[in-house]
C-alpha positions in Angstrom: 9.6 -17.8 -9.4 11.2 -14.4 -9.5 10.0 -13.4 -12.9 6.4 -14.4 -12.1 6.0 -11.6 -9.6 5.2 -8.0 -10.2 6.8 -4.9 -8.5 4.6 -2.4 -6.7 5.4 0.7 -4.6 4.0 1.3 -1.2 3.3 5.0 -1.7 3.5 8.0 -3.9 4.0 11.5 -2.7 1.4 13.9 -4.1 1.4 17.6 -3.6 -1.3 20.2 -4.5 -0.7 22.3 -7.6 -1.7 25.4 -5.6 1.1 27.7 -4.5 2.2 27.5 -0.9 -0.1 29.4 1.4 0.6 32.6 3.1 2.6 32.6 6.4 -0.6 32.8 8.5 -2.1 29.7 6.9 -1.4 26.2 8.2 0.2 23.7 5.8 -1.5 20.4 6.2 0.5 17.2 5.5 -1.3 13.8 5.4 0.6 10.5 5.9 -1.2 7.2 5.8 1.1 5.3 8.1 1.4 5.7 11.9 3.9 8.0 13.6 6.7 5.5 13.9 10.4 5.9 12.9 10.2 2.8 10.7 7.9 4.7 8.4 10.0 6.8 6.1 6.9 8.6 4.8 6.2 9.9 8.4 9.9 10.8 9.0 10.0 12.7 5.7 6.7 14.5 6.5 8.0 15.5 10.0 11.3 16.8 8.5 9.4 18.8 5.9 7.0 20.3 8.5 10.0 21.2 10.7 11.7 23.0 7.8 8.5 24.9 7.1 8.2 26.0 10.8 11.8 27.1 10.7 10.8 29.4 7.8 8.0 30.9 9.8 5.1 28.9 8.5 2.6 26.7 10.4 2.7 23.0 9.5 0.9 20.0 10.9 1.4 16.3 10.0 -1.8 14.2 10.1 -1.0 10.4 10.5 -2.7 7.1 10.2 -5.4 8.0 7.7 -6.8 10.5 10.2 -7.9 12.8 7.3 -9.4 9.9 5.3 -8.6 7.1 2.9 -6.5 7.6 -0.2 -9.3 8.8 -2.5 -10.3 11.3 0.1 -6.8 12.6 0.5 -6.5 13.1 -3.3 -9.9 14.8 -3.3 -8.8 17.2 -0.5 -5.6 18.0 -2.5 -7.5 18.8 -5.6 -9.8 21.1 -3.7 -6.9 22.9 -2.0 -8.0 21.7 1.5 -4.7 19.8 1.9 -1.3 21.0 0.7 0.7 17.8 0.8 -0.2 14.1 1.0 1.3 10.6 0.7 -0.9 8.0 -1.0 -0.5 4.9 -3.2 0.2 4.7 -6.9 -3.4 3.6 -7.6 -4.6 7.2 -7.2 -2.4 8.2 -10.2 -3.2 5.1 -12.2 -6.9 6.1 -12.1 -6.0 9.2 -14.0 -3.1 8.0 -16.1 -2.5 4.2 -16.4 1.0 4.8 -17.8 2.3 5.0 -14.2 1.9 1.2 -14.1 4.9 1.0 -16.4 7.1 2.0 -13.5 5.7 -0.9 -11.5 6.6 -3.7 -14.0 8.8 -6.4 -12.5 12.6 -5.9 -12.3 12.7 -2.9 -14.6 15.1 -1.2 -12.3 18.2 -2.8 -10.8 18.1 -0.7 -7.6 16.5 2.4 -6.0 19.3 4.7 -7.3 18.5 3.7 -10.9 14.7 4.2 -10.3 15.2 7.6 -8.8 17.5 8.7 -11.7 14.8 7.8 -14.1 12.0 9.6 -12.2 13.6 12.3 -10.1 16.3 13.9 -12.3 15.2 17.2 -13.7 16.2 16.3 -17.2 14.2 13.0 -17.2 11.1 13.3 -19.4 9.6 10.0 -18.3 7.0 11.5 -16.0 6.2 14.7 -18.0 2.9 13.5 -19.6 1.7 11.9 -16.3 2.5 15.0 -14.4 0.4 17.1 -16.9 -2.6 14.8 -16.6 -2.4 14.9 -12.8 -2.3 18.7 -12.9 -5.5 18.6 -14.8 -7.0 17.1 -11.6 -5.6 19.9 -9.5 -2.8 17.7 -8.1 0.9 17.6 -8.9 3.3 14.7 -8.4 6.0 15.7 -6.0 7.8 12.4 -6.0 7.6 8.6 -6.3 9.0 7.2 -3.0 9.2 3.6 -2.0 9.0 2.2 1.5 11.4 -0.1 3.3 13.4 -2.4 1.1 12.8 -5.1 -1.5 9.2 -6.4 -1.8 8.2 -9.8 -0.5 5.2 -12.0 0.3 4.0 -12.2 3.9 1.4 -14.6 5.1 0.0 -16.4 8.2 -0.4 -19.8 6.7 2.7 -21.4 5.1 6.1 -21.1 3.6 6.1 -20.0 0.0 9.0 -21.2 -2.2 7.4 -21.5 -5.6 4.4 -20.1 -7.4 2.5 -23.3 -6.7 2.8 -22.6 -3.0 0.8 -19.4 -3.4 -2.3 -21.3 -4.4 -5.1 -21.1 -1.9 -3.8 -18.0 -0.1 -6.0 -14.9 0.2 -3.9 -11.8 -0.2 -4.7 -8.2 0.5 -4.7 -6.2 -2.7 -4.6 -2.4 -3.1 -6.8 -2.4 -6.3 -8.4 -4.6 -9.0 -5.1 -4.7 -11.0 -3.3 -6.4 -8.1 -6.3 -8.7 -7.6 -5.7 -10.0 -11.2 -2.0 -10.4 -10.4 -2.7 -12.6 -7.4 -5.3 -14.6 -9.3 -2.6 -15.3 -11.9 -0.4 -16.7 -9.1 -3.3 -19.0 -8.1 -4.2 -16.9 -5.0 -7.3 -14.9 -4.3 -7.0 -11.1 -4.0 -9.2 -9.0 -1.7 -9.0 -5.2 -1.7 -8.5 -4.1 1.9 -7.3 -0.7 3.1 -4.1 -1.0 5.2 -5.7 0.3 8.5 -8.2 -2.5 8.2 -5.7 -5.3 7.4 -5.2 -6.6 10.9 -9.0 -7.0 11.4 -9.3 -8.6 8.0 -6.7 -11.3 9.0 -8.6 -12.0 12.3 -11.8 -12.4 10.4 -10.2 -14.8 7.9 -10.8 -12.4 5.0 -7.1 -12.3 4.0 -3.9 -14.3 4.9 -1.2 -11.9 4.0 0.1 -9.2 1.6 2.8 -8.3 -0.9 4.9 -5.5 0.6 8.4 -4.3 1.6 9.8 -5.7 4.9 9.3 -2.4 6.7 5.5 -2.5 6.4 4.8 -5.2 9.1 7.1 -3.2 11.5 5.3 0.0 10.7 1.8 -1.4 11.2 2.8 -3.9 14.0 1.8 -7.0 12.0 4.9 -9.0 13.0 3.0 -11.0 15.7 0.7 -12.7 13.2 2.5 -12.6 9.9 4.7 -15.7 10.5 5.9 -16.4 7.0 8.0 -14.3 4.6 9.3 -14.9 1.1 11.9 -12.4 0.0 11.1 -11.9 -3.7 13.7 -9.2 -4.0 11.4 -7.1 -6.1 12.7 -3.5 -6.0 15.1 -2.0 -3.6 13.4 1.3 -2.6 13.6 3.9 0.0 11.8 7.2 0.3 13.6 10.1 -1.4 14.8 13.1 0.6 
C-alpha cells in the first residue's frame, strides 16, 4: 500500500520580493491555521513577529485565513499589501509545476534530508522555481512541512489497503490531488480547510490526507475517528 500513496506538504512559506518596509510601516504576516501551539506555522510567525518588534518594527500576525484564502494571500503578496504569508504548495504549482517533484512519494528519507535539498544555500534545486515566482512578485522563503508523517483520516472505516479506500470522499487541495484520490478508488472534493468541518457535517467529504498535527490544530479529532499512518514524509516547519 505504501508505494501507492503520494506525499504532499501542508504548507509553503511565501514572502514578498519587496524589501522590508520602513520602521514606521507595519509588517503583516498571514497564517492560514488558527492561533494554537500545535500549529508550527503560527508559532514560527509569532516568533518572527516578536523578533521584528525587538528590532523596532511593527508586526502583526493574522490567523485563520482572516486575510483571505490562499489565492488572495498570494495576490496580496504580489501587490505588496502583505509582507509574509504561509500558503499551500498549489500556489507555486500554478506558476511552476516543477514544485510537484518535491511532493513525489518517498523521495526523501526524513525531514533533515528534505531540508538539506531545499534549504542549503548551495542547493540549486529551487533556483528556477524561485526565479519564476519572482516574476509574479513573490519569493519563496521556505518549504515547511507541518506535524509529522502524512496519513489518511476519515469518519467511516479502517483503511488497511488501497481497496479499503474505495467509496470514501476525501478533501483535496487541488485538481491534482483529486486525480490521486480517484486513482485510489476514492472521490476527491476540493474544500478549503476552514470549510472542512462543515463539509463533513453535510456529507460532502469523509476525511483527508494530512499530517497527524492537522486534526489537533483544527479541532477535528472529535469526528475523525479512523487514521491510517502511511508514513509519508517526516516533516516539521523550519526555523
